[in-house]
C-alpha positions in Angstrom: -4.2 5.0 2.0 -4.1 1.5 1.9 -7.6 -0.3 3.1 -6.5 -3.7 4.2 -3.4 -4.3 6.4 -3.6 -8.3 5.3 -0.6 -9.7 3.3 -1.2 -8.0 0.5 -1.7 -4.4 2.7 2.0 -5.2 4.1 3.3 -6.2 0.7 2.1 -2.6 -0.7 3.4 -0.9 2.3 6.9 -2.1 2.2 7.2 -2.1 -1.0 6.1 1.7 -1.4 8.8 2.1 1.0 11.2 0.3 0.1 11.2 1.9 -3.4 11.5 5.4 -2.2 7.8 5.6 -4.0 6.6 7.3 -0.4 7.8 7.8 2.8 6.3 6.3 5.8 4.7 9.9 7.2 2.9 9.7 3.7 1.3 7.1 3.7 -1.9 5.6 6.0 -3.5 1.8 6.5 -7.0 1.3 7.4 -7.6 -2.0 9.4 -10.4 -2.6 11.3 -8.7 -5.6 13.6 -6.9 -3.9 16.5 -4.3 -7.0 16.8 -3.7 -6.3 13.0 -3.0 -2.9 13.5 -0.5 -3.1 16.6 1.3 -5.7 14.3 1.1 -2.7 11.4 2.3 -0.1 13.8 5.3 -2.4 14.9 6.6 -3.5 11.4 6.1 0.3 9.8 7.2 2.7 12.2 5.6 6.4 11.2 2.9 5.3 8.9 -0.5 6.4 10.1 -2.6 3.4 11.5 -6.1 3.7 11.5 -9.5 2.0 12.4 -11.1 3.8 10.1 -10.8 6.0 6.9 -8.7 9.1 6.7 -8.2 11.9 4.4 -6.4 10.8 1.4 -6.5 11.7 -2.2 -5.7 8.3 -3.5 -6.5 4.7 -2.0 -5.8 1.0 -2.8 -8.7 -1.2 -1.8 -6.1 -4.1 -0.6 -9.2 -6.5 0.9 -10.8 -9.8 0.3 -13.8 -10.1 -2.2 -16.4 -10.5 0.8 -14.8 -7.4 2.0 -15.3 -4.8 -1.1 -17.9 -3.0 -0.4 -17.4 -2.4 3.3 -14.0 -1.1 2.3 -15.8 1.1 -0.8 -17.8 2.7 2.3 -14.6 3.6 3.9 -13.1 5.1 1.0 -16.2 6.8 -0.1 -16.2 9.1 3.4 -12.2 9.9 2.7 -12.5 12.5 -0.2 -10.4 10.1 -2.4 -10.6 11.1 -6.1 -8.6 7.7 -7.6 -8.9 4.2 -6.4 -7.0 1.1 -7.6 -8.7 -2.4 -6.5 -6.9 -5.8 -5.9 -10.1 -7.2 -5.3 -10.2 -10.2 -6.6 -13.1 -10.7 -9.4 -14.9 -7.6 -8.2 -15.5 -5.5 -11.2 -15.0 -1.9 -12.2 -18.7 -1.1 -12.6 -19.2 -2.7 -9.2 -16.7 -0.5 -7.3 -17.6 2.1 -9.1 -21.5 2.0 -8.2 -20.2 1.4 -4.7 -17.7 4.3 -4.3 -20.2 7.0 -6.0 -19.6 9.4 -8.9 -16.8 11.6 -9.3 -14.5 8.6 -8.3 -11.9 7.0 -10.4 -11.8 3.3 -10.2 -9.3 1.1 -12.1 -8.9 -2.5 -11.2 -5.4 -4.8 -10.5 -4.6 -8.4 -10.5 -1.3 -9.2 -8.7 0.0 -12.7 -7.5 1.5 -13.8 -4.0 5.0 -13.2 -4.9 4.3 -9.5 -4.6 4.6 -10.2 -0.8 8.5 -10.2 -2.1 8.2 -7.4 -4.7 8.7 -10.4 -7.4 5.0 -10.1 -8.5 2.9 -9.5 -12.1 -0.1 -7.3 -11.8 -2.0 -6.5 -14.9 -4.1 -3.3 -14.7 -7.5 -2.2 -16.2 -9.5 1.3 -15.9 -12.9 2.3 -16.0 -14.3 4.8 -18.3 -13.0 7.8 -16.6 -9.3 7.0 -15.9 -6.8 9.3 -17.4 -3.3 8.8 -18.5 -2.3 10.2 -15.2 -4.2 8.0 -13.0 -3.0 5.1 -15.0 0.6 6.3 -14.2 0.0 6.8 -10.5 -1.6 2.7 -10.4 1.5 1.7 -12.3 3.6 3.5 -10.1 2.1 1.9 -6.8 1.7 -1.8 -8.5 5.5 -1.4 -9.7 6.8 -1.8 -5.7 5.4 -5.0 -6.1 7.0 -6.1 -9.4 6.0 -5.9 -13.1 2.7 -4.0 -14.3 1.1 -4.6 -17.5 -1.9 -2.5 -18.9 -4.7 -4.8 -19.8 -8.8 -4.4 -20.7 -10.6 -5.7 -17.8 -12.3 -8.6 -19.7 -8.4 -10.2 -19.8 -7.8 -10.4 -16.3 -9.5 -13.4 -15.7 -7.1 -14.8 -18.2 -4.3 -13.2 -16.3 -5.8 -14.8 -13.2 -5.6 -18.4 -15.1 -1.7 -17.6 -15.5 -0.3 -15.6 -13.4 -2.7 -15.6 -10.7 -2.9 -19.2 -10.0 0.4 -20.1 -11.8 2.4 -19.9 -8.4 0.1 -22.9 -7.3 1.2 -24.6 -10.6 5.0 -23.9 -9.9 4.7 -24.8 -7.1 3.4 -28.0 -7.6 6.0 -28.9 -10.2 8.5 -28.4 -7.3 6.9 -30.5 -5.0 7.2 -33.4 -8.0 10.7 -32.8 -8.3 11.6 -33.1 -4.8 9.7 -36.3 -4.6 11.7 -37.4 -7.7 15.1 -36.6 -6.5 14.0 -38.5 -3.1 12.9 -41.5 -5.1 16.0 -41.7 -7.2 17.9 -42.1 -4.0 18.7 -38.2 -2.8 18.1 -36.9 0.6 15.1 -34.9 1.0 16.8 -31.3 2.2 19.2 -32.4 -0.7 16.5 -32.6 -3.0 14.8 -29.7 -2.0 18.0 -27.2 -2.3 18.4 -28.8 -5.8 14.7 -28.6 -6.9 14.4 -24.8 -5.3 17.7 -23.7 -7.0 17.2 -25.3 -10.6 13.4 -23.3 -10.8 15.0 -20.2 -9.5 18.0 -20.7 -11.8 15.8 -21.3 -14.7 13.2 -18.2 -14.1 16.3 -16.1 -13.7 17.9 -17.2 -17.3 14.6 -16.9 -18.8 14.4 -13.4 -17.5 17.7 -12.5 -18.0 18.9 -14.0 -20.7 16.9 -12.4 -23.9 15.8 -15.6 -25.2 12.7 -17.7 -25.8 11.6 -20.9 -23.8 12.0 -22.4 -26.9 15.6 -21.6 -27.3 16.8 -22.6 -24.0 15.0 -25.7 -23.8 16.9 -26.8 -26.9 20.0 -25.6 -25.6 19.7 -27.8 -22.8 18.3 -31.0 -25.0 21.2 -32.6 -26.7 20.1 -35.2 -29.0 19.6 -38.4 -27.5 20.3 -37.3 -24.0 19.5 -37.5 -20.8 16.9 -34.3 -20.9 15.4 -35.3 -24.4 14.9 -38.7 -22.3 12.8 -37.2 -19.5 10.8 -34.6 -22.1 9.8 -37.5 -24.1 8.2 -39.1 -20.7 6.6 -35.3 -20.3 4.9 -35.1 -23.9 3.8 -38.6 -23.3 1.7 -38.0 -20.4 0.5 -34.7 -21.9 2.6 -32.2 -19.4 1.8 -29.0 -22.2 -1.5 -30.3 -22.7 -2.1 -30.4 -18.9 -0.9 -26.8 -18.3 -3.1 -25.0 -20.9 -6.0 -26.7 -19.9 -5.1 -26.0 -16.0 -4.9 -22.2 -17.4 -8.2 -22.3 -19.3 -10.3 -23.8 -16.0 -9.2 -21.5 -13.5 -9.7 -18.7 -16.1 -13.4 -19.7 -16.5 -13.3 -20.2 -12.8 -12.3 -16.5 -12.4 -15.0 -15.4 -14.9 -17.8 -17.5 -12.9 -16.5 -16.1 -9.1 -16.7 -12.6 -10.7 -20.2 -13.1 -12.1 -21.3 -13.9 -8.7 -19.7 -10.9 -6.6 
């Protein structure tokens, strides 16, 4: 059962079906908004779409943090024995309190590329989580992309890195497009080359097996164009700015977690 039919709920249902982790008839989604339910019925034929909780052994809590307690109430009445939550910033201890005794709780932090099955999710478990529970949760989350187990205290760092990271990449993409335009390229042409450069570079990094340092050095000829550009980025504190951005986002994640 998926509780929450928003973007991440859609991503989970689509990923689970696409990867053959489950068939449509084995899945259910709970969504209180009638318009959203109608969309879910249209997009996922065969999936049980309900306004309130249904009987299920396992559940994914895929709601906004402000709706997490209400989502837990829905799950608590369904007979679930284990739950993985992707509600940002809501701690395992709080979820365990809301869900009640006997429910195993795991917490995950995916990022927005998960909607394309290209996400990165960190996974942490509560004190009663077994290896079987981890395996189940990893199977669910792998439909969204890559998964790694971490202690819960490190999820804020993951938020600062991969959770907020897409925004840093998009900002870089904006800057590259604008730079191309300033050098005389048509905006659509500049966007085409900027996007493909980011896509190709990410694939090369993921598939070559080489480190970022090795790949950067391979592009950088002594005294060449890339070296000239890198000198400017370093002079303006590019590396330092990235480090500070991740740190600031991680700190803010910890602050928000304490206020939930």
